[in-house]
N, C-alpha and C positions, 0 to 999 in steps of 0.2 A: 467613603466605606466605615464611614460612622453610621451615617445611616443600614447601614448595608448587615452592619452587626449588631446594630443595637435591633434590622426585622427577623432578622436569624434566630439568634436568643430570644426572641415573643412566642419564636416557632416550634424551640425545643423544647420551650418549657412547657407551651402546649400539646407539645405532645407525648411529653412523660406522661400523663391521666391518662388511663387506664381505657382501655379500647375491647369493644366486638367486632369478633372478625365474625363476615361472611363469603361465600362463593354465590357466583351464578351460572346455571349451566339449561343445557336446551335438556325438554325434556325426553321430546324426541330421537336424539341426538350423540346428547349427554356431553352436548358438543360446551367450550367458555364463548359466556354471551359478556362479549367484550362492553362499555359505554354504555352501560345500561344507568337510566337515571333511577336512584334511590333517596325519595322521599323519610320523613318520621315524621308524624303528624301527632296531635294529641286527639283535641276533636274534626278542628279544621284546619285549626291554622302551621301553616309548615314550624318546625324546626328548629326541621337541620337538613340540607341534603351532600350528597358525596356524586360518584360514578364507580363502576367498577374499575378494572383496571385491566390491565391486555391479557390479563389469564383471569378476570373474569371477580377479581375480590374487590373486598370492600373494606373499609374499617368506619364504627361507626362509635362515635364519645357514650362512656358507660351513665355518663351525666345525661343524656337524653335520652339512655335506654331508658330510666327511670321512669321520665316526665311521661310517654310518648304510651302510645294506643291501637296507635294501627307501623304499618312500612309499606307505602304504591311504591311497585315498580314498573318503569314506561322502557321499555325496548324495540328499537325499530326489527317488522316482522313481527313481534310476539307479542301476543296477549297483554291487557295492562296488571297487574296483579295486586290485589290489598288484601294483607293480610295484620290478621294480632299478632302484637309481639309476643304473646304471652306462646300463642303453637309456633312458633321457629325458637323460642329460647326457653333455657329452664328458670332462670336467676340471671342477673345483671354483670355475673361473673363469668359465664359461660359464653362459647360462640356461640356464635348462632350457627343453629343448620344448612347446607345443602338445600340452594332456592332451589324448582324449577324454573323456568317460563314455557306457554304453553306460542306452537308458531300458531300465526296465525287461520284461521280456516276458511279464510278462500287462500290462500298459499300455493303459487301454481308449484310440481316437486320440479320439472322443466323450464328454464327461461332462459326468454332473444334476450339477449343486451346490446340494450340500444348503443346509440353513436356516446351521448354524456351520464346515462343513466349513473345513481351511485348504488354502488350495490355489492353486497361482501356474497360469496356462494362457498359455501366447507363440503368437500365430499368427508366421508370418515369409512376408508379400510380396514373391516374386523380382523384382526389375527388369533384374537382368544386362544378358536377351536383352530388353528389349521398349526400341524408339528410340521418343525422344521430338523433339519440335521445339524447337532453340530455346526460339524463343516461349513453349516451356511450362513456366512454374515450378514448383518443391516446392508452392508455396501455391496452385496450382488444382487439387496433386494431393488435396488438402485442401478440396478444395470440389466433391470430383470424385465418381469411383466404385469407389473403392477400398475405401467403407464410411465412408470420413469424411465429416461436415459443422461448420459452421459454423455462429454463433443469430448474432442480432443485437446486441448482446454484443464477437462476435471469439471467444468456449467455441468452443477445438474439442470434436467429441464423434468419439468411435469406437463404427458401432451403437450410439449414444442414450446409452451412455457416458460420461463427463465422464470426458478425456486431461486426468493432474496432472500431468507434467512430457513438455517433450518434448527429445533430446538427440541429439548429433549424432558417430560414430563411440561414443559413450558418457560424452562430453563436456558440455556447457554451450557453446552455441556463439552467440556476440560475446552475451552477457546469458538467464540464464534465462528461459525458455521465449517469446523476444523472437518472435511467432510472424512475425510483420512481415517477419520480417527472411526469409528460404522466401519473399516475391512475389518478389524479384529472383535466387534466384538457381535455375540451371535445371536439371530434374528428370534431367534426361541423367544427371547426377554421380552418380545413386543407382544399388546395386547391393542396397540391398533394404530394407527397411519390418518394421521386428520392434516388435510391439505385446506384453504383457505388463499382464494382468490377475493381483492381485492380492488376500487377504485379511489378510496377516503381513506387518507391519511389516518391515521391512529392518533395522534397530538394534537391535529389544528384542525379536522375532519375537511376537512377542504379535500377538493374531487382530484385524484392524481395525471397525469397526462400517460403516464406508462403503468398501468395496474401492477400489484402485487404478488407476487404468490408465496405462502408460506407454510409451513411444514411441521408438524409437533407431532414428536411418537412419543408414546402413550407409554408408558412401559410396564408389564405382569406385575401384582402387588409382590408377590415374593421378586423379585426378579429388581427390585430396587435397592437394592446393593449389590455390589459383590465385584473382581477384581478379574484383570483383564493386563494383556500385554505383549512384546514379541523381543527378539532377541538373535541378534545378528554376528556373526564368527566366521572369521577368515587369514589365510594367511597362504602370501606368496612368493613368488621369485624379485630378485630387489631387493626382500624383507622388506616386502609391502604388507601389509596387515590389517583390517579392521576387524572393534570389539566396540557394538554397540549397543543400544534396546529402552525402549520404555514399558514404565508400573503404572499404570492406572488403578487408582481405589475410591472406587463412592460406595455413598450411601445417603439418601434419603434428599438431599440437598449437599451435601461437604460430598467434598470433589480434591482429591491430591494426586499431583506426577511429578513422577524424575525421571530424566533420561540425562541417561549419557552418551557419550559421541567420541572415540579418539581410532585418528584412523590418521593413512596417509599416499590412501589411493582421490583423493578431491572426493568425495561424495557429497549428497547434499547434506546440508544439515536436518533433513525431517527422517529424523528414526523413524518413520512409521511408515517407510518405502525402501527397500527389496536395496543393498547394494549397485549401482551401476556403473562402469568406465566408462568414463564419455574424453572427448578434448576440447583439452585445454587453452587456453591463448599463454599463459602465462610456465606454463610445465605441470607438471605434477609432482615434481616436491614439493608437498604440501603434508604439514604434520600438528593435526588441529584434536584439541579435543578439547567436547564441551561438557559442563552437565545448564543442567538448568529441572528447575522444582517451583512445582505451578499448588495454588492453593486455594480455594472456594469455599465459602460457606453460606448459609441463607438462616441468621435464625429466626422462628415469632414469625415471618413472609417478614418484617419487620427492618428488620439490620443484614448487607448482603457484606462479605468483606471478602476479599480477593489481597491476593499475592503472590506474587513471582517476581524468582530472577535468575538470570544468564550469565551464567561466564564462560571467560575462551578465551586458552593458551595454542600458539598459530606461532610455529618458523616456518617459513618459504623461502626456496633459493630457489633465484631464477639468473637465467643467461641472456643474453638478448645484444640484436646487433642493431643498428639506427642509423635509418640516411635522412638527413631531410636538406634542403633546400631553402632558403633563405632570400625571401626579394630583397630587398632593402639593402644590402652588403652586397649582395649576388653572389653568392659565397654559396659554397659545396660542405655538408659534415658528414665525420662519420662518425659514430658510437657504438665502443663493445661496453658493454658491461654489465656485470659478474653483482648479484645482490645479494646481503644472508639479513632478513627481517622477522625479528621476533613479534608478537603481541602479547602483552596481556589486558585484558578487560574484564570491564563486568557493565552484560553492555547496557544491561537492562534490573533495577532494582525496583518495581509497583508494587503497590496498594494503591489501594481504591475502597475507601469507604460509606456504602447507598444505604440512608433510616432514614426509611418514608414514615417521615410527620403524620401522616394519613392520609386518605384514601387516594387523596389529590396534592399532595406536597411531600416532596423529597429532599433530601438535600446531600449533598455527594461531593467528598473530600479526595482527592489525588491528588498521592507521591510521588515523583518517580527518578531517581537516582541512575548519572552512568558517569562511567571512570576507564578512561583506556591509555597505555602506559607502550609504542610503540620504540626501539630503534634498530634503525637499518645500518649496514654497512654496503658501502655501493668501494667496487673500484669499476674507471672508467677511462678507457681509453679512447678519447677524439684527434680527428684528424681533419683540420679548416684548410679549406683553399678558397681563394677566390681571385679576384686577375694583382692585388698586389699583394697579399699574406701570403703565406702557408706556414703552419703552424703543427707539429705534433704536442698532445700533453697526454701526463699521468696527473687522475685527480683520483686522492681519495677521501672518502667522506665518510662522516659517520655521524648522525644525525634522531635526536631522539624527540617525541613529541609526545604529553604528555595533558589529558584533558577530563577534565571532570564537570559536570552541567550538576544542579536538582532545580527542580522545577516542585512545586505547590500551589495549587488550586481549589475553590471552594466554590461551588456552581449551588444555587438555589434554583427552583423552578418547583412552578404553584398551577395548577389548573380550575379553570373553577365549573359553579356545578352550576351559576343559573345560566351557562350557557357552554355546550360542548363546543373546543373549538379557543379556549379564551385560555391562553400561556399567560404566565410573567416570569420569565427568568432575570438572573444576576448574580455573577458569578465575583470572581478574580483570581488573578495568578501571579504569582511571584516568580524568579526566574535569573538565579542566580551561574553564572557559568566563569572557566577560567581555560585557559589557554596557553600552553608557555612550548617551546622549540625552541631544541638547541644545538646547534648544530656545527662540525669541524669540517675546513676542507684544508687538506694539502697538495698542492701543484708548480708539475715537475715540466715546463713542457722548450722546445726548440722550435723559437718564432723567427722565420728567416733566418736562421742559422744561427740566430743568436738565443744561449739558453737562461735560463731565470725559473730562479724557483720562489715561487712567494707560501702567505696563506690567507684565506678569507671566514671569521667567525662570528658566529653569530648570538644572541642568547636573546629572546623574545619574551613578552608575556602580554596577554593581551586579555581583562575580566570583561565581562559583562551581566551588568544587571535590568533588569528586564518585569516591567513591572503592568500587567496591563488587565482591564475593568470595564465589566459592560454587563449592560440593558441590554430585555429585550420585549417588545410585549403583542402579542398574537390576540389578532380580533376576528373572529367571523364575519362577513359580507356576504351579501344577495345569496345566501343560503349551501352555494354549495361551493366560494369563493375566503381566501383571508386576505388579510392589510396586516404587517410588522413593522412599526417601530423600532428600531436600535439605537441604544446610542455605546460610542466606543473608546477608553481611552489608556492610549501606550504611552510610559513613557523607556527610553530605551538609551542606557546608559554605554560605551565603551572608553576604556584604559588601554593604549597600547604602549608597551617597554617598549626599546630593542637596545642593544648595543653590540657595535658591527664594532671589528678588531681586524687589520688587515694591514703589512708589511711595506703591499705596492697596492693592491686597490679600491677603491671605498667604491662603492656609490651608494649608499643608504645614507640616509640621516640617523641618527642618533636619540633627535628630539622625540619626544615621547609625543603623542599623540591623545588626545581628552576630544572625546566628540558625545554629544544628548540631543536626542531627539524626542520632541512632543509631539506622539499624533494623539487625533480628533476626528473619530469617523459618527455623520449621524445622516441618516437616511430613510425611506419605507420601502419594505420588501409588497407587492400585491399579486396576487394568483385567483386567476377568475378565466371562467369557462364561459363558452357563448356557442352553443350548437354543439359542434365538433374544435373549433378552435381554441386550445389554452393558452394563455398567456398568462407569463413568468416574469415581472418583472421588478428591477430592482435601481433604483434611483438614491444618490447621494454626494454626500461629497467631504473631502476629507483636508485637514488647514495641519502640516506639517511644519514646526518651529525647528531650527538645527542651533543650537552652540557649537562649535566646536575648537581645537584647540590645538594647534600645533609647531609653535613655534618661529612658524613663518605668512599664513595667513589666517590669523584667530579673524574670527567675527560672528556673527549672524546670517543667519538665514528664516525668510517664512513661503511658501509654499501654504498654495490652494488647488488643489483640485478634483474635478467634478466626477463622480464613478456611477458607470451605468451599466447596466447587463441584461439585455433586453429579449425574449427569444418568447416565439410567437409556435405553433406547432399547428398543423393541420392536420386531425386522421379522420380518414378517406377511409377508412373500415377498420374494424379490428386489428387487423392484420399490417395495418399500409400505413402511412406517417409523413410528412413534408414536413421540417423545420425551418425555420431562419433564426443567426442569434447573431444583435451588436453589441457590441463594448465596446468601449473606452475605462482603464485603469493605468495608476503608474506604479510599475515597477518598480521599486524602492531597492536600491546598494545590499548588499551583504558587509558582514565586520567584516572579510578577509578582500571583500575588494574593496574598501576605505584602508587598508593595513594589509604590510607586511608578510602577516601574521603565520601564511603558510607556501610562503614562497621558497623557494630555493637558492640559492649560488650558481649559477648556471653561466660556461663560458663563453656561450654564442649571447642568449638573450637573459639579460636580469629582469624577471618582474616587480612590479614595489607598486605600491597603493596608492591609489589619491581617495586624501581624508576631505575635499571636496566636490565628489560626486555627486549628484541632484537624481534624482529621478531620473528613468523614460518613458513615458509615455505610449505605452499601444492601442490604438483603432482596429479591433476584427470585426468582419464580417464574414457571417458563416451561413450556408445553407444545403439542406441531406434530405434525404430520402430512401425511409428504411422502407423494406417489405420480406415480412417471413411468413412462413404455411403452415397447414399446423401439420407434417413432414421432416421442419425441420431446416426445409431449406430456406435462405433468406439471402438477399440482394441488399447492398445500399452504394449509393452513389452521394459523393459528398465534397464536399472544398470553400476552401477558405483562404479570405483577403487580408490583408495586416498590412496596418501605415504606423511605425515608429515618430516618433520624435523625440527632438535629445537622448536618442541615441546611444547604449555603449559601444562606445567602439575604442580601438586599438590605434593611442597615442604614442609613434617609434620615433625614438631620439636615436642619429646612429653615432656611435662618441667614439668610434676608428673606423679601421679597417676589420676589425674581426669582432665588434664588439654592438650591440643594440641593448637601450634601456626599453621595456613596455610596461605602458600603464594602462586602462580603460579611463574613458573620459566620456565626458559629455561631445558625439561630434556634429552628428546631425539628422536629418531624416531619413529614411529609406525604407522600401515596401516591400512583402514579403509572400507568398501565395503559395496553395496546395489544392492539387483533385486527387480524389481517395479511390479507389473502385470496388469491390469484395463479393461474393456471389460464394453463398455455400450450400452443397444439395449434399443429404443424407439420402444415399441406393437404399436397393436392394438386399437384404441380408446384411448388415451393418457397414457397405460400403457406401466410402463417402469421397465428396469431390472438393477441394478448396483453390478457390484462384483470387487470388488480390493484387493491384496496384496503385502505384502513387506515382504521381512526378507534384514534382515540387523546383519552388525559385525566389531566391535568398540572396539582397543584399548586404552588404555587411560593408561601412565607411569607414578608413582610414586615416591614420594622419600621417606621413615616412616623410619627419625630417621640413615641417611644417605644410606641403602641400599638401592638399584635402583626394581624394581619393575615395571611387568603388567597389570592392573587389564584388565579385558576383558569383552566386554556386546556380546551376542545375541540375536538380538529381531523380533519378528519376530507379524506379523499381518495380519489383513483383517478385512473387510466389507461386508454385502454381503444386498442391501436395492431397493426396490419395494415398487412398485405403481401399482394401480388394482384396478378398475369400475366393478360398479356393476352395474344390470338393472338401464343402461341408465342410467350413474353417482350421481346416488341417493345412493350411498352407496361405498366410497373410499378406501382404506387403505393404508398404507401406514410404510411397517412391514425396522426394519433399525436392524440387527445384527450385532458388530464386539466383534473379538476377540484378545487381547494383550500380547503374551505371553515375557520375558524378564529374563534370564540369565545370573546371571550378575555375578564372579571367583574374588575369594581376590587373599591372593596368601596363607590361607589356608583355607577355604573355600566357597560353591559356592553356592548361591543365586537363588528360580527361581520364581518370580511373575506371576500370570493368570490376569487381565481382560476382563469379558464376562460380559457383556449389549446389555440387547434389549431395544429397544426403539418401540415405533405404533405409530401412530392418524390414529382415527378412526372416518370418515368424511359421517352424514346423511344427507342428503338435501333430506326435508318435504315440499315442497313450501315457504313460507317466511322464515320457523326455519330453519337451520342448527345447528344441534347437533358433536358437535367436542370429542373426548378425548384422551385420549397421557398418557398409562401407560408407565410403567419401571421397569427395571427388571433389575440390575446388581450383579453378583458377582463377591469375587476379592479376591485372594491367594498373601500370603508374609508376612512380618515382624508378622502384627494382619490379618487375615479373618474376612470376613462380606459378611452378603447376607441382599441385601433391596431391597425393594420393593413400588413403590405408582404410585397416579391418579393425572393426573388433570384434568381437562374437560371445556366445555363450552356452551352456547348457546346465541344465537345470531338469531336478525331478522334484514329484509333489510326496511325500511322504508324511507320515501318519496320519495320516486323512486326508490328507489336504491342512496340517497346521505345520507343516514344517517342509521344507524344501532343500535339497545339498544342489549348489550351482556351482560351477566351474567359467573364470571370466579370461579374457583376452582382452590386454591395452594393447593396438598398433603391434597386430601379429604378425605381421613382415617387415615392422621395426622403416618405417618408409613414411611417417610424418613430418610437414614440416609446416609450422604457422608464421600466415604474413599478414599484415594489416598496414591498408594504408589509409591517410588522413590530411584535411586541407585545413590548414593556419587563415586564422585573415595576412597574415604575412610570410608565409610556408607549407612548404608539403611536402611527408616526410616517410617514412614505411620499416617495420620493426620488422624485424624476424627473433623468433624465439626457439632458443637453441636448445637446452634440456628435459629433448624428448625423450623418453626410452619406454621400449618395451617389455610389459612384466606377464605371467600368469599368476591369480590367485582362485583358489575355493573355499568355501564357505558353508557356512550351512544357515538359515531362519525359522527359526521357534516359532509359533501364535502359540499364547497361555490363559488358561479364564479358570474362575474356580464356579463354572456357571453351569448347571447339568436340569 
């Protein structure tokens, strides 16, 4: 840490010296030229070297400008440029002029890409002279005739290839890859769209297995500042309402945004989307108030500040009925519950400061703070029956959870001008967390005709302090490969305290738990391409020391684990690939598995923590085949096989005819596997067909009253979805059919659960009116059986030249929806029915706005 601090202070002092900035672009296309080598010379000697960044920019200390006579610039596919310093700069206090490089005279206009040829191809769509109506947004171009398309998941493609990054003027625009934002920014602001496809990693200079397609939107000079946004307002029956909106403002490199959302119809938090009614598993009585603010600015292309904050107030009411069968006691239970939950969350206060020390190195400081407070009141009625026991109980529970977390990190990263892809990074992170849980239970029961009243109260706290330091060094080798060495150290400290009070029932210890982990990991990663075969390998070792005190089993433990991650891919051609992956890694227990911090008092099964829990080792072998065609049809087949040692599993102890305790332990070995298949096809006129299926097997080791056994689960699921347009897109349907089958085997019994669901969207467009209906049919079998059907619907009409719309939406129009779910665990099967689902109608208006003309 001392070495890191000294090193960073040295570079900060160096960065404070005056520097001259320059930018390199292509003379033919005006496209930025990344990773060009810039050398400063006096006569024959090189005084200073650097490279251009992802925006084509570079910095040269003014002290070298004074001593130099020439600047030399070299870049792949471009002519070498030698120019006098005086020709591109007026004095040592001025920035360098924009430097243009000429393409090599022998460069072909069209290039046929070989199997592992390193390439960087650029397509530029010039929109400078194109006239767009104000109602045409950039998002419309992403689904139009410019080569862009979107799939059903909202992913963006260019000519059938997935777009991995979208930027504006070389920078993130109101969040990384926030595609929804472009539905509110008019297309008339665009000067050009630049699409870059490359199979060369910009940081490590390695040949990538999967080429990246990146898009940069360049704004016209007069539109480098503006304001835009949207708002929604709706009122309905059952006192339903929605009021939300966004305001976005940008000026050159500065961006600010504010989002407000208040509703009780359980809609998406994304206020860029129109409110849509949807079926909810836990009822539709959720009142939410959410506010979010963000600010980003880049000062003199050297210092970036990024700040965001998000807060939430939420009130939720839920009613449910739960039926459950426990194997250990061979008992059946039924629970009716009414819950009232209030949340106060400061979900994220995030600050990021990125300082460019020079064109090759930067210093990144980040700090994240979060706080949440929840208060829940539950009223539950239990009915429990077994061969020797019968109980009716009323439980009144109050539960308060308060959490806060502060994370601070500093990361230094440096690239070297002497060799592309040579990168050094060093960082340190400190995390401080606090979790406090308070719970009170008052129980009134009738057990085997005997009445009893008692209470169980608990007050728990968990303090967590983590520190992480790591250093990595990446070295390019074999022209198109890299090798990276790394070392990481992590110290994780847990301090758990609990005080449990009960007049008759006490199952938990009050003893504090103190655990200190020390992780040491060192290893290498390497990447290499041989003809059509891509190798990505990681080999490392992890040493873990753990000291723990829990009042009973104090002690020290030392573990040593190998970590292996081997990937090999064979690219048959540009569209087809076969890959295999072998992985060995330890899975470390989490804080809530080691302690009781999140466990609640239940009448049936009391879950407790285990401070002696050791890591489990996961061994996994996978094989996959993927194929994609230009028309965006794709096919994939994959399979995985896994083997666990020291597997986490439940240790179940029967305390009485009605009560058992459960905790995680290292039980033994187990296997699992899954085979998956998917086919997606884009048909003519924007029609599509998608099919997926998978079958899996998993073993879960369990110890019940000192008897070890393996429960196992077989799952088969498949889904078919299509989209069809009729009568020139006047009528569109989106049917989706899913089938899920589970067979769960216990020691003496088997349980089968089947869930079949059909949903659809019928969309009819008549002039300015759009009619949508959303039918749903669901059938489930298991511990309980249910058939349900329902219908949501909405009517929408565009107004204000498509800058707004008026809509009416109805939730569960026939008041027929009932939600049911079946669930299998290591020692029980259960079914939950949610009750408080109510029909309502809501009418509203959506308005887009901007000051762009």
